[in-house]
N, C-alpha and C positions, 0 to 999 in steps of 0.2 A: 599455778598449782603444781606443775610437773617438773619444773626446772630446779637445778641445784644452784644455790646462791653462793657467793664468795665466802660467807661466814660458815656455811656447812663444809666447804672445802678446807678452810683453815682449821676447823675443829678436827676433821679427819686427819689432816696432816700432823697436827699436834699430838693426837693419840698415837699415830704411827711412830713418830719420833720418840715418844715416851716408852713405847713398847720395845722398839728395836734398838734405840740409841743411835747416835750420829756415826759412830765408827762402823757399825754393822751396815748402816745405810750407805756410807761412803764406799765400803768394800763391795757392796752389792752393785752400786752404780759403776764402779770400775770393772767388775766382772761382766756386767751387761754391755758396757762400751767395748770391751775386748772381744766379746762374742760378735757384736755387730761389725767390728773391723775385720774379724776373721771371715765372716760371711761375705762381706763386700769384696775382700781380696779373692776369695774362692770364686765368686761370681765373675769378677773381672778377668781372672786368669782363664776361666772357661770360655768367656766371650772372645778372648784373644785367640784361643786355640781354634774356635770356630771361624773367626775372621781369617786366620792364616790358612785354614783349609780351603776357604772359599776363594782366596786370592791366588792360591798356588795353582798354576795352569797344568794341564796334562802334558805328558812328554811329547805327544804328537803335535800339540798346539805350539809348544816351544820350538820344536824343530822347524815347523812351517814358518813361524814368525822369524826365526833367525835366517832362513833361506830368503825370505822376502826382503829382509833388511840388507842382506849381502847383495841382492840384485839391485836394490835402490841406490846403494852407495856409489857405484861408478857413474850413474846418471847424474847425481848431484855434483860430482866432481867435474864432469864435462860442462855442466851449466855454469859453474863458477869461473872456468877458464876462458 
């Protein structure tokens, strides 16, 4: 009783095509696709900014890491020789 059958969908689609025409529906679809692309690109660029901020370490952490790496390098050279 409450469902929409395939015939009802086809009738509605035919009425929409007759009212608006195929050219107008094609341009509407292109505009909608462009809007979705723009939205996706804006969301992905914002996610990239957030991920770069999360990955970027603080200045103090970078200095401490570089000091630790400098201390470890001579030890590894001694082990290889």
